[in-house]
KOLPASE-314447 format. One record per residue (C-alpha): residue in three letters; y, z, x. Coordinates in steps of 0.25 Angstrom, whole numbers. Each point is the difference from the previous one (the first is absolute). Layout:
residues N
{type->ALA y->Y z->Z x->X}
...
END
This chain:
residues 628
{type->MET y->-156 z->-174 x->-61}
{type->PRO y->12 z->-8 x->-1}
{type->ALA y->13 z->6 x->10}
{type->LYS y->7 z->2 x->-15}
{type->ASN y->-12 z->10 x->-4}
{type->ILE y->-1 z->7 x->12}
{type->LEU y->15 z->3 x->-1}
{type->LEU y->1 z->4 x->-16}
{type->ASN y->-14 z->9 x->2}
{type->ASN y->7 z->13 x->-1}
{type->LYS y->-11 z->7 x->5}
{type->LEU y->-4 z->-9 x->13}
{type->LEU y->15 z->4 x->2}
{type->GLY y->-1 z->14 x->-1}
{type->GLN y->-12 z->1 x->9}
{type->LEU y->9 z->-9 x->10}
{type->MET y->11 z->10 x->1}
{type->PHE y->-8 z->12 x->-1}
{type->LEU y->-8 z->-6 x->14}
{type->VAL y->13 z->0 x->7}
{type->LEU y->5 z->13 x->-5}
{type->PHE y->-15 z->6 x->8}
{type->ILE y->4 z->-9 x->13}
{type->LEU y->15 z->6 x->-1}
{type->ALA y->-6 z->15 x->-2}
{type->LEU y->-9 z->-2 x->12}
{type->LEU y->9 z->-8 x->8}
{type->PHE y->10 z->10 x->-2}
{type->TYR y->-10 z->11 x->0}
{type->MET y->8 z->11 x->8}
{type->GLU y->13 z->-3 x->-4}
{type->ARG y->-4 z->2 x->-14}
{type->THR y->-7 z->14 x->3}
{type->ILE y->9 z->6 x->13}
{type->PHE y->12 z->2 x->-9}
{type->VAL y->6 z->12 x->-6}
{type->ASP y->-9 z->3 x->-13}
{type->PRO y->-11 z->-9 x->2}
{type->CYS y->-2 z->5 x->14}
{type->TYR y->2 z->16 x->-4}
{type->ALA y->-11 z->-4 x->-11}
{type->LEU y->-9 z->-4 x->9}
{type->PHE y->3 z->14 x->9}
{type->ASN y->-3 z->7 x->-12}
{type->PHE y->-15 z->-8 x->-2}
{type->LEU y->-4 z->2 x->14}
{type->TYR y->6 z->15 x->0}
{type->TYR y->-7 z->5 x->-13}
{type->ARG y->-10 z->-9 x->-2}
{type->ASP y->3 z->-2 x->-16}
{type->TYR y->9 z->-7 x->-10}
{type->ILE y->14 z->3 x->2}
{type->VAL y->8 z->0 x->-14}
{type->GLU y->16 z->2 x->2}
{type->ALA y->9 z->4 x->-11}
{type->GLY y->-12 z->0 x->-10}
{type->ARG y->-1 z->-15 x->0}
{type->ILE y->-17 z->3 x->-1}
{type->ALA y->-1 z->-16 x->-2}
{type->ALA y->5 z->-5 x->10}
{type->VAL y->-12 z->6 x->9}
{type->ALA y->-8 z->-13 x->-1}
{type->PRO y->3 z->-7 x->10}
{type->GLN y->-3 z->12 x->9}
{type->SER y->-15 z->-2 x->-1}
{type->LEU y->-2 z->-11 x->10}
{type->ALA y->6 z->8 x->10}
{type->LEU y->-7 z->13 x->-3}
{type->LEU y->-14 z->-8 x->1}
{type->ALA y->4 z->-5 x->12}
{type->ILE y->5 z->13 x->7}
{type->HIS y->-14 z->6 x->-6}
{type->PHE y->-8 z->-11 x->8}
{type->GLY y->8 z->2 x->13}
{type->LEU y->6 z->-12 x->1}
{type->PRO y->10 z->-5 x->11}
{type->LEU y->15 z->4 x->-3}
{type->LYS y->4 z->-14 x->-1}
{type->VAL y->-10 z->-3 x->-9}
{type->ILE y->4 z->11 x->-10}
{type->LEU y->15 z->-4 x->1}
{type->GLY y->-6 z->-15 x->-3}
{type->VAL y->-8 z->4 x->-13}
{type->TYR y->13 z->11 x->-4}
{type->SER y->8 z->-14 x->1}
{type->ILE y->-9 z->-9 x->-9}
{type->SER y->-5 z->11 x->-10}
{type->PHE y->13 z->-2 x->-8}
{type->VAL y->-1 z->-15 x->-1}
{type->LEU y->-15 z->2 x->-4}
{type->LEU y->4 z->9 x->-10}
{type->TYR y->10 z->-11 x->-6}
{type->TYR y->-11 z->-11 x->1}
{type->LEU y->-8 z->9 x->-9}
{type->ILE y->10 z->-1 x->-10}
{type->PHE y->4 z->-14 x->1}
{type->LEU y->-15 z->-4 x->-1}
{type->VAL y->-1 z->9 x->-14}
{type->ILE y->11 z->-7 x->-5}
{type->ALA y->-2 z->-13 x->5}
{type->TYR y->-16 z->0 x->-3}
{type->GLY y->-3 z->12 x->-9}
{type->PHE y->12 z->-3 x->-9}
{type->LYS y->0 z->-13 x->2}
{type->LEU y->15 z->-1 x->2}
{type->ASP y->2 z->-7 x->13}
{type->ARG y->14 z->-3 x->-1}
{type->LEU y->5 z->13 x->-3}
{type->ALA y->-10 z->7 x->10}
{type->LEU y->9 z->-10 x->11}
{type->ALA y->9 z->11 x->-2}
{type->VAL y->-7 z->9 x->8}
{type->PRO y->1 z->-7 x->13}
{type->LEU y->14 z->-4 x->-4}
{type->LEU y->6 z->14 x->-1}
{type->LEU y->-5 z->4 x->14}
{type->LEU y->9 z->-12 x->6}
{type->LEU y->13 z->0 x->-11}
{type->GLY y->11 z->5 x->6}
{type->VAL y->-7 z->7 x->12}
{type->LYS y->1 z->-1 x->13}
{type->TYR y->1 z->14 x->10}
{type->SER y->-7 z->7 x->-12}
{type->TYR y->-11 z->-7 x->1}
{type->PHE y->-4 z->9 x->13}
{type->TRP y->1 z->12 x->-10}
{type->ILE y->-13 z->-1 x->-4}
{type->SER y->-2 z->13 x->-6}
{type->THR y->11 z->2 x->-9}
{type->GLU y->-5 z->2 x->-14}
{type->THR y->9 z->-10 x->-6}
{type->HIS y->-8 z->-12 x->3}
{type->GLN y->-12 z->6 x->-8}
{type->ALA y->8 z->5 x->-10}
{type->LEU y->4 z->-15 x->-4}
{type->VAL y->-13 z->-6 x->4}
{type->TYR y->-6 z->10 x->-11}
{type->THR y->12 z->-5 x->-11}
{type->ILE y->-6 z->-16 x->1}
{type->LEU y->-13 z->7 x->-3}
{type->PHE y->5 z->8 x->-11}
{type->TYR y->8 z->-14 x->-6}
{type->ALA y->-13 z->-8 x->3}
{type->PHE y->-8 z->10 x->-7}
{type->LEU y->6 z->0 x->-12}
{type->THR y->3 z->-16 x->-1}
{type->TRP y->-16 z->-1 x->3}
{type->SER y->-4 z->11 x->-11}
{type->LEU y->7 z->-9 x->-10}
{type->ARG y->-14 z->-5 x->0}
{type->PHE y->-8 z->11 x->-5}
{type->LYS y->-6 z->1 x->-12}
{type->PRO y->7 z->7 x->-11}
{type->GLY y->-4 z->15 x->-4}
{type->ILE y->1 z->14 x->4}
{type->PHE y->-9 z->-1 x->11}
{type->TYR y->8 z->-9 x->7}
{type->TRP y->13 z->5 x->-2}
{type->ILE y->-3 z->13 x->4}
{type->LEU y->-5 z->-6 x->12}
{type->ARG y->12 z->-9 x->3}
{type->LEU y->7 z->12 x->1}
{type->ILE y->-8 z->9 x->8}
{type->VAL y->0 z->-10 x->11}
{type->ALA y->14 z->-3 x->-2}
{type->THR y->4 z->14 x->2}
{type->GLY y->-11 z->1 x->12}
{type->ILE y->8 z->-12 x->6}
{type->LEU y->14 z->8 x->-2}
{type->PHE y->-5 z->13 x->7}
{type->LEU y->-2 z->-10 x->13}
{type->CYS y->15 z->-4 x->-2}
{type->PHE y->6 z->13 x->-4}
{type->TYR y->-6 z->6 x->12}
{type->SER y->1 z->-9 x->10}
{type->HIS y->15 z->-1 x->-1}
{type->PRO y->11 z->5 x->-11}
{type->VAL y->6 z->-13 x->2}
{type->ALA y->-12 z->-6 x->-11}
{type->LEU y->7 z->8 x->-12}
{type->PHE y->9 z->-12 x->-2}
{type->THR y->-9 z->-12 x->4}
{type->VAL y->-10 z->4 x->-8}
{type->LEU y->9 z->2 x->-11}
{type->PHE y->6 z->-13 x->3}
{type->VAL y->-13 z->-8 x->-1}
{type->LEU y->-5 z->7 x->-12}
{type->GLY y->13 z->-1 x->-8}
{type->PHE y->-1 z->-17 x->6}
{type->PHE y->-15 z->0 x->-7}
{type->VAL y->3 z->6 x->-12}
{type->ILE y->12 z->-9 x->-3}
{type->ASP y->-9 z->-13 x->5}
{type->ASN y->-10 z->3 x->-8}
{type->LYS y->10 z->3 x->-13}
{type->LEU y->-8 z->14 x->1}
{type->TRP y->10 z->9 x->-5}
{type->LEU y->-6 z->4 x->-13}
{type->LYS y->-12 z->6 x->5}
{type->PRO y->-2 z->12 x->6}
{type->GLU y->-6 z->-3 x->15}
{type->GLY y->11 z->-3 x->6}
{type->TYR y->9 z->13 x->-6}
{type->LEU y->-13 z->9 x->5}
{type->LEU y->0 z->-7 x->14}
{type->GLY y->15 z->4 x->0}
{type->GLY y->-4 z->15 x->-4}
{type->ILE y->-10 z->0 x->10}
{type->ILE y->9 z->-6 x->10}
{type->ILE y->12 z->9 x->-4}
{type->ALA y->-10 z->12 x->1}
{type->LEU y->-6 z->-3 x->14}
{type->ALA y->14 z->-1 x->5}
{type->LEU y->2 z->15 x->-6}
{type->LEU y->-12 z->6 x->7}
{type->LYS y->3 z->-7 x->12}
{type->PHE y->15 z->6 x->1}
{type->TYR y->-5 z->13 x->-4}
{type->SER y->-11 z->2 x->12}
{type->SER y->8 z->-5 x->10}
{type->SER y->8 z->10 x->8}
{type->SER y->12 z->3 x->0}
{type->SER y->4 z->-1 x->13}
{type->GLY y->-10 z->-10 x->3}
{type->TYR y->0 z->-15 x->4}
{type->GLU y->0 z->-6 x->-15}
{type->SER y->12 z->8 x->-4}
{type->PHE y->9 z->-8 x->9}
{type->TYR y->-5 z->-12 x->-10}
{type->PHE y->2 z->11 x->-14}
{type->LYS y->13 z->4 x->4}
{type->GLY y->6 z->-16 x->3}
{type->PHE y->-6 z->-2 x->-14}
{type->GLY y->7 z->13 x->-7}
{type->GLU y->13 z->-3 x->7}
{type->PHE y->-1 z->-14 x->-6}
{type->PHE y->14 z->1 x->-8}
{type->VAL y->7 z->8 x->10}
{type->ARG y->-1 z->-10 x->11}
{type->LEU y->1 z->-13 x->-10}
{type->GLY y->14 z->-1 x->6}
{type->ASP y->-3 z->-1 x->14}
{type->VAL y->-10 z->-11 x->-3}
{type->PHE y->8 z->-11 x->9}
{type->HIS y->1 z->11 x->12}
{type->SER y->-16 z->2 x->0}
{type->GLU y->-7 z->-3 x->12}
{type->SER y->-11 z->-5 x->-7}
{type->PHE y->11 z->-11 x->-8}
{type->LYS y->6 z->-4 x->14}
{type->PHE y->-13 z->-4 x->7}
{type->LEU y->-6 z->-9 x->-14}
{type->ASN y->15 z->-6 x->2}
{type->VAL y->0 z->-4 x->15}
{type->LYS y->-15 z->-4 x->0}
{type->ALA y->2 z->-8 x->-14}
{type->PHE y->-1 z->-13 x->8}
{type->ASN y->-10 z->4 x->9}
{type->ILE y->-13 z->7 x->-3}
{type->TYR y->4 z->1 x->-15}
{type->LEU y->4 z->-14 x->0}
{type->PHE y->-14 z->-5 x->-8}
{type->SER y->2 z->14 x->-8}
{type->MET y->13 z->-6 x->-6}
{type->ILE y->-6 z->-14 x->-2}
{type->LEU y->-11 z->7 x->-7}
{type->PHE y->10 z->7 x->-9}
{type->PHE y->10 z->-12 x->-2}
{type->VAL y->-13 z->-10 x->-6}
{type->THR y->-6 z->11 x->-9}
{type->ILE y->15 z->1 x->-6}
{type->ALA y->0 z->-15 x->-1}
{type->TRP y->-14 z->-1 x->-6}
{type->TYR y->2 z->9 x->-12}
{type->VAL y->13 z->-5 x->-3}
{type->VAL y->-6 z->-14 x->0}
{type->LYS y->-12 z->5 x->-9}
{type->LYS y->11 z->7 x->-8}
{type->ASP y->-9 z->14 x->2}
{type->TYR y->13 z->8 x->0}
{type->LEU y->-7 z->13 x->-3}
{type->LYS y->-7 z->1 x->12}
{type->LEU y->10 z->-6 x->7}
{type->THR y->9 z->12 x->-5}
{type->TYR y->-11 z->9 x->4}
{type->TYR y->-1 z->-5 x->14}
{type->LEU y->14 z->0 x->3}
{type->VAL y->2 z->15 x->-6}
{type->SER y->-12 z->6 x->7}
{type->LEU y->3 z->-7 x->14}
{type->LEU y->14 z->4 x->-2}
{type->LEU y->-5 z->16 x->-4}
{type->PHE y->-9 z->-1 x->12}
{type->LEU y->10 z->-4 x->10}
{type->LEU y->10 z->12 x->-4}
{type->VAL y->-12 z->9 x->1}
{type->LEU y->-3 z->-6 x->14}
{type->PHE y->14 z->2 x->4}
{type->THR y->4 z->13 x->-6}
{type->THR y->-14 z->7 x->7}
{type->PHE y->0 z->-7 x->13}
{type->ASN y->15 z->0 x->3}
{type->ILE y->-1 z->6 x->14}
{type->TRP y->-2 z->-8 x->14}
{type->TYR y->-13 z->-4 x->4}
{type->PHE y->-7 z->-8 x->9}
{type->PRO y->-3 z->-14 x->-3}
{type->PHE y->-16 z->1 x->-3}
{type->ILE y->3 z->12 x->-10}
{type->GLN y->11 z->-8 x->-7}
{type->GLU y->-10 z->-11 x->-2}
{type->LYS y->-11 z->11 x->-5}
{type->ASN y->11 z->4 x->-10}
{type->LEU y->3 z->-13 x->-5}
{type->MET y->-14 z->-5 x->-1}
{type->GLY y->-2 z->4 x->-15}
{type->LEU y->11 z->-12 x->-3}
{type->ASN y->-13 z->-9 x->3}
{type->ILE y->-7 z->5 x->-11}
{type->PHE y->10 z->-4 x->-10}
{type->LEU y->3 z->-13 x->7}
{type->LEU y->-14 z->-4 x->2}
{type->ILE y->-8 z->3 x->-14}
{type->PRO y->10 z->-8 x->-9}
{type->PHE y->0 z->-11 x->10}
{type->LEU y->-14 z->-2 x->0}
{type->LYS y->-4 z->2 x->-14}
{type->ASP y->11 z->-8 x->-8}
{type->VAL y->5 z->-9 x->12}
{type->VAL y->-11 z->-12 x->-3}
{type->PHE y->3 z->-14 x->1}
{type->VAL y->-9 z->-9 x->-7}
{type->SER y->1 z->-13 x->8}
{type->GLY y->-9 z->-1 x->11}
{type->ARG y->14 z->-3 x->12}
{type->ASN y->7 z->11 x->-5}
{type->ARG y->-13 z->10 x->-1}
{type->ILE y->-1 z->-4 x->15}
{type->ILE y->15 z->2 x->3}
{type->SER y->-4 z->15 x->-5}
{type->GLN y->-10 z->1 x->8}
{type->TRP y->8 z->-4 x->13}
{type->PHE y->11 z->9 x->-4}
{type->LEU y->-11 z->11 x->1}
{type->ILE y->-6 z->-3 x->12}
{type->LEU y->13 z->-2 x->8}
{type->LEU y->4 z->13 x->-6}
{type->PHE y->-11 z->7 x->8}
{type->VAL y->0 z->-8 x->12}
{type->THR y->15 z->4 x->0}
{type->GLY y->-6 z->13 x->0}
{type->VAL y->-9 z->-1 x->11}
{type->PHE y->12 z->-6 x->10}
{type->HIS y->9 z->13 x->-5}
{type->VAL y->-13 z->10 x->5}
{type->ALA y->-3 z->-9 x->12}
{type->GLY y->15 z->3 x->4}
{type->ALA y->1 z->13 x->-3}
{type->ALA y->-13 z->3 x->9}
{type->LEU y->8 z->-4 x->12}
{type->PHE y->9 z->14 x->-3}
{type->TYR y->-12 z->8 x->-2}
{type->LYS y->-7 z->-5 x->15}
{type->ASN y->13 z->2 x->6}
{type->ARG y->-1 z->15 x->-5}
{type->GLN y->-14 z->2 x->4}
{type->ALA y->5 z->-5 x->14}
{type->TYR y->10 z->11 x->0}
{type->LEU y->-7 z->9 x->-4}
{type->ARG y->-11 z->-3 x->9}
{type->ASN y->10 z->0 x->12}
{type->LEU y->3 z->15 x->-6}
{type->ILE y->-14 z->4 x->1}
{type->ALA y->0 z->-7 x->14}
{type->ILE y->12 z->9 x->5}
{type->THR y->-8 z->14 x->-3}
{type->ARG y->-12 z->-6 x->7}
{type->HIS y->8 z->4 x->13}
{type->PHE y->-1 z->16 x->-5}
{type->PRO y->-13 z->7 x->1}
{type->GLU y->2 z->5 x->-14}
{type->LYS y->-5 z->-8 x->-13}
{type->LYS y->10 z->6 x->-12}
{type->PHE y->14 z->-3 x->2}
{type->ILE y->12 z->4 x->-8}
{type->VAL y->13 z->-7 x->1}
{type->SER y->14 z->0 x->-7}
{type->GLU y->5 z->-10 x->-10}
{type->SER y->11 z->-6 x->8}
{type->MET y->-11 z->-4 x->12}
{type->VAL y->-7 z->-11 x->-9}
{type->ASP y->3 z->-12 x->-5}
{type->ARG y->3 z->2 x->-15}
{type->GLU y->1 z->-14 x->-2}
{type->GLN y->-16 z->-2 x->4}
{type->VAL y->-3 z->14 x->-3}
{type->ASN y->4 z->-1 x->-15}
{type->VAL y->-6 z->12 x->-5}
{type->ASN y->0 z->12 x->10}
{type->TRP y->-12 z->9 x->-6}
{type->ALA y->-8 z->-12 x->1}
{type->LEU y->1 z->-1 x->17}
{type->ALA y->-10 z->11 x->1}
{type->PRO y->-12 z->-6 x->-7}
{type->GLU y->3 z->-14 x->3}
{type->THR y->-1 z->3 x->15}
{type->LEU y->-13 z->8 x->-1}
{type->LEU y->-6 z->-12 x->-8}
{type->LEU y->7 z->-11 x->10}
{type->SER y->-3 z->7 x->12}
{type->SER y->-16 z->4 x->-3}
{type->LEU y->-2 z->-15 x->-1}
{type->GLN y->-6 z->-1 x->14}
{type->SER y->-8 z->13 x->-1}
{type->PRO y->2 z->14 x->-3}
{type->ASP y->4 z->5 x->13}
{type->SER y->11 z->-8 x->-2}
{type->SER y->6 z->8 x->-12}
{type->VAL y->15 z->3 x->0}
{type->SER y->8 z->4 x->-12}
{type->ILE y->17 z->0 x->1}
{type->TYR y->7 z->9 x->-10}
{type->VAL y->15 z->-1 x->-3}
{type->ASN y->6 z->13 x->-3}
{type->ASP y->12 z->-4 x->-9}
{type->VAL y->8 z->6 x->-12}
{type->THR y->-11 z->-2 x->-10}
{type->GLY y->-13 z->4 x->10}
{type->LYS y->7 z->10 x->6}
{type->ILE y->-12 z->8 x->8}
{type->ASP y->2 z->15 x->-4}
{type->GLU y->5 z->10 x->9}
{type->GLY y->-12 z->10 x->5}
{type->THR y->-9 z->-12 x->0}
{type->ASN y->-9 z->1 x->13}
{type->LEU y->-1 z->-15 x->6}
{type->ASN y->-8 z->6 x->12}
{type->ASP y->-12 z->2 x->-11}
{type->SER y->-8 z->-12 x->6}
{type->ASN y->-7 z->2 x->-16}
{type->LEU y->12 z->-4 x->-5}
{type->PHE y->4 z->-15 x->-7}
{type->ILE y->13 z->-3 x->-7}
{type->CYS y->-1 z->-12 x->-9}
{type->ALA y->10 z->-1 x->-8}
{type->PRO y->12 z->10 x->-6}
{type->TRP y->-10 z->4 x->-12}
{type->ALA y->-13 z->0 x->11}
{type->LYS y->5 z->9 x->12}
{type->ASN y->-12 z->10 x->2}
{type->LEU y->-10 z->-9 x->-1}
{type->ASP y->-12 z->3 x->10}
{type->ILE y->-5 z->-8 x->11}
{type->ARG y->-15 z->4 x->-3}
{type->GLY y->2 z->-7 x->-12}
{type->LEU y->0 z->-15 x->5}
{type->ASN y->-10 z->-9 x->1}
{type->LYS y->-4 z->1 x->15}
{type->ARG y->-6 z->-14 x->-1}
{type->TYR y->12 z->-6 x->-3}
{type->PHE y->12 z->9 x->7}
{type->ASN y->-1 z->12 x->11}
{type->LEU y->13 z->7 x->1}
{type->ASP y->-9 z->12 x->6}
{type->ASN y->6 z->9 x->11}
{type->SER y->15 z->-4 x->-1}
{type->VAL y->14 z->7 x->-5}
{type->TYR y->11 z->-6 x->-4}
{type->ARG y->10 z->-6 x->9}
{type->VAL y->14 z->-1 x->-4}
{type->LEU y->5 z->-12 x->6}
{type->SER y->15 z->-1 x->6}
{type->GLU y->11 z->-11 x->0}
{type->LYS y->-4 z->-1 x->14}
{type->ASP y->-16 z->-3 x->-1}
{type->MET y->5 z->-10 x->-9}
{type->LEU y->12 z->-6 x->10}
{type->GLN y->1 z->-9 x->12}
{type->GLY y->11 z->-2 x->10}
{type->GLN y->14 z->5 x->1}
{type->GLU y->9 z->4 x->-11}
{type->VAL y->10 z->-13 x->-2}
{type->PRO y->13 z->4 x->-4}
{type->PHE y->7 z->-10 x->-10}
{type->TYR y->11 z->4 x->-8}
{type->SER y->10 z->9 x->4}
{type->ASN y->13 z->5 x->-7}
{type->HIS y->9 z->13 x->6}
{type->PHE y->12 z->-6 x->-10}
{type->ASP y->10 z->1 x->12}
{type->ASP y->5 z->-11 x->-7}
{type->ARG y->12 z->6 x->-5}
{type->SER y->2 z->-14 x->-8}
{type->PHE y->-14 z->-1 x->-6}
{type->ARG y->0 z->-1 x->-14}
{type->ALA y->-11 z->-2 x->-12}
{type->GLY y->7 z->-1 x->-14}
{type->SER y->7 z->12 x->-3}
{type->ASP y->-7 z->6 x->12}
{type->SER y->6 z->3 x->13}
{type->CYS y->0 z->7 x->14}
{type->ARG y->7 z->13 x->0}
{type->LYS y->2 z->9 x->14}
{type->ASP y->0 z->15 x->-1}
{type->SER y->7 z->10 x->8}
{type->THR y->-8 z->-1 x->13}
{type->GLY y->4 z->-15 x->1}
{type->ASN y->-15 z->-2 x->-5}
{type->SER y->1 z->-15 x->-8}
{type->PHE y->-10 z->0 x->-13}
{type->PHE y->-2 z->-8 x->-12}
{type->VAL y->2 z->5 x->-14}
{type->LEU y->-9 z->-4 x->-12}
{type->ALA y->3 z->0 x->-13}
{type->SER y->-8 z->-12 x->-6}
{type->GLU y->-14 z->-2 x->-3}
{type->PHE y->-4 z->-7 x->14}
{type->SER y->4 z->1 x->14}
{type->PRO y->0 z->-8 x->11}
{type->GLY y->-12 z->-3 x->6}
{type->PHE y->-10 z->-10 x->6}
{type->PHE y->-1 z->-12 x->-10}
{type->GLY y->-9 z->-12 x->7}
{type->LYS y->-14 z->-5 x->1}
{type->CYS y->-11 z->7 x->4}
{type->THR y->-2 z->-11 x->10}
{type->ASP y->12 z->2 x->6}
{type->LEU y->-5 z->11 x->7}
{type->THR y->-14 z->-2 x->6}
{type->LYS y->-11 z->-11 x->-6}
{type->LYS y->-10 z->10 x->3}
{type->PRO y->-7 z->4 x->-13}
{type->GLY y->4 z->14 x->-3}
{type->MET y->10 z->10 x->6}
{type->MET y->3 z->14 x->-3}
{type->ILE y->16 z->0 x->-4}
{type->THR y->7 z->15 x->2}
{type->ALA y->15 z->2 x->-4}
{type->THR y->8 z->11 x->2}
{type->VAL y->14 z->4 x->-4}
{type->LYS y->9 z->12 x->-1}
{type->VAL y->6 z->2 x->-14}
{type->PHE y->11 z->11 x->-3}
{type->PRO y->0 z->2 x->-15}
{type->TYR y->14 z->3 x->-5}
{type->GLU y->-7 z->4 x->-16}
{type->VAL y->-12 z->6 x->-2}
{type->MET y->-9 z->-10 x->-2}
{type->ASN y->-15 z->-2 x->-6}
{type->PRO y->-7 z->0 x->14}
{type->LYS y->-12 z->-9 x->-6}
{type->TRP y->11 z->-12 x->-2}
{type->LEU y->7 z->0 x->11}
{type->SER y->-9 z->-6 x->10}
{type->LEU y->-3 z->-12 x->11}
{type->VAL y->-9 z->-12 x->-5}
{type->ILE y->-10 z->-11 x->7}
{type->SER y->-1 z->-11 x->-9}
{type->LYS y->-9 z->-13 x->1}
{type->GLU y->4 z->-9 x->-11}
{type->LYS y->-2 z->-17 x->-3}
{type->ASN y->8 z->-5 x->-12}
{type->GLN y->7 z->14 x->-1}
{type->VAL y->-15 z->3 x->-5}
{type->VAL y->-2 z->16 x->8}
{type->LEU y->-13 z->-3 x->7}
{type->ASP y->0 z->13 x->10}
{type->TYR y->10 z->14 x->-2}
{type->HIS y->2 z->9 x->10}
{type->GLN y->8 z->13 x->-6}
{type->SER y->4 z->13 x->6}
{type->GLY y->-2 z->14 x->-6}
{type->VAL y->-11 z->-4 x->-9}
{type->ASP y->-12 z->6 x->6}
{type->GLU y->9 z->12 x->3}
{type->PRO y->15 z->1 x->-6}
{type->PRO y->9 z->3 x->10}
{type->THR y->10 z->11 x->-1}
{type->LEU y->17 z->-5 x->2}
{type->LYS y->8 z->10 x->4}
{type->LEU y->14 z->-3 x->-6}
{type->ARG y->11 z->-4 x->9}
{type->GLN y->-8 z->2 x->12}
{type->TRP y->-7 z->-13 x->9}
{type->ASN y->-14 z->-1 x->-6}
{type->THR y->-10 z->-9 x->9}
{type->ILE y->-9 z->-10 x->-10}
{type->THR y->-11 z->-7 x->5}
{type->VAL y->-10 z->-10 x->-6}
{type->SER y->-12 z->-8 x->5}
{type->GLY y->-9 z->-9 x->-3}
{type->THR y->-10 z->-11 x->2}
{type->ILE y->5 z->-17 x->-2}
{type->ARG y->-10 z->-11 x->-2}
{type->ASN y->7 z->-13 x->2}
{type->SER y->-10 z->-11 x->-2}
{type->ASP y->9 z->-8 x->-8}
{type->PRO y->14 z->-5 x->10}
{type->GLU y->7 z->0 x->-16}
{type->ASN y->-2 z->15 x->0}
{type->GLN y->14 z->7 x->3}
{type->LEU y->3 z->14 x->4}
{type->LYS y->10 z->9 x->-6}
{type->VAL y->4 z->13 x->9}
{type->TYR y->10 z->9 x->-10}
{type->LEU y->5 z->12 x->-3}
{type->TRP y->-3 z->2 x->-15}
{type->ASN y->10 z->8 x->-9}
{type->PRO y->-3 z->-3 x->-14}
{type->GLU y->11 z->11 x->-4}
{type->LYS y->11 z->-5 x->6}
{type->LYS y->6 z->13 x->5}
{type->PRO y->8 z->-2 x->14}
{type->VAL y->-8 z->4 x->11}
{type->GLY y->2 z->-3 x->15}
{type->MET y->-10 z->-6 x->9}
{type->ASP y->-1 z->-2 x->14}
{type->ASP y->-10 z->-5 x->12}
{type->PHE y->-7 z->-9 x->-9}
{type->VAL y->-11 z->-4 x->10}
{type->ILE y->-13 z->-9 x->-3}
{type->SER y->-10 z->-4 x->10}
{type->TYR y->-16 z->-4 x->-1}
{type->ARG y->-14 z->0 x->6}
{type->ILE y->-10 z->-12 x->-1}
{type->VAL y->-12 z->8 x->-8}
{type->ASN y->-13 z->-3 x->5}
{type->ASN y->-7 z->-6 x->-14}
END
């Protein structure tokens, strides 16, 4: 077959793309499975030996089958991780085969592998998120509608079309609520494309979509995970005025010429195509739909998230970009068709490079977890509890996931090497009266604090006969305390803006802070040490002249880069202090800072957001090297 024909063969191109996706899934199987939600899902499979349904998303359990089958046959833990990693790719591959070979819509079928890498970097490793499945099912829904146009006329085929389409819609809705917007878009696009606005099918399917959305809404718990999305939808008009302050808008804006470069190209090429073809109805529908969906995203996901979550939230855009492009932007001349194919290949290859770059972060993250596990090897216990200030939050990302992550990672060698480390933070705070000396107790997550060790699969885990050990900061540190900043404000000429030093009746000199930020340490982390981690401790005495909110007046340790906060520790978070009026109070904060990047900035200061006058004295900051 000539090279030109190979390049224009969409089925072959799709097969090669999925071959790459399978290789990536196997190559990075550890990074894709020992990470937050996928890891927690695997723990549940191994513990309960059954399907796990989260937030009522019953259609999203399909990829769990292979992992459960591997557990049933007692395959090694590494094999189970690998099977779980490729099971998602296998599901998407089967849908690609149905669209390309069953429906014979080979160009549209390319939307499936492209969807998985367009605008994706860190979220590639969050395999268990149901968003991916809902979007792939949306492509299947549109492909089925297009294929069903070939059905013979008659009531039987008309009913068959509605039944099958409803079944696919069920898969969409009971995977992720974002499907409401993506399936409505492709349905409208299908109706306009085929001039079906005078026929009842589109309106019936639209009614079914609304009915499924209402059913999902009313069957969801008002306090459950899905209620977060429904609340965001319900507050659309309230939040609309702050859309440009939305964190998802800021994320898209910052990454526009990075991971979203090809998304922008698809957008502008499709607009230009509709203008040239004078297809103004589609152009209007395309622009209005995309704008409305962006507004929904910006108003719903308006709080700060990690990049892998932001990418996942924005993945719905791929439906709006890929389907019109693949369906309509079809060049007649061979040369232009080849250019179009090369563009799709470049899009996919660029996504592969983005994933490979993100893999380094996940490899470093697992190296950090291994170091944490290595520290616990010095103790006889197998179950450990640490405070939030003792872990590197830039590496751990999500505190609640550390217990299952360390359990699976430590058990890869053998069941007897099992270790689990739980972070006792504000959201996952261990209940008072919990018997940590109970050898049968296992604390997995904030919502799973009372699991029984005897329920663990002994083929993979062994935490028997171990009580919980609460690791102290001393257990994690090495070397002596090194002071690096001290200010007793003895210099009467010292000033900082409108603030200045004063002297009390005993002759003691101190500083009066009436602005938001105090003097302190502001420099590079590497100015202190080249070691990978350190525990910063800061203390200061404060003298409130007025009643102040004790949660707000606080010491802060912040690691930043390019004005983006990477790690943050604040006094008074776990247990808010009480401030005695017109008396000296001592405030302390400690936190672990990792300084892997020489450009990271370290800031340690007293934060006074109320800007009420407060005296401060004896501001001392020191550090010790962290042994992890």
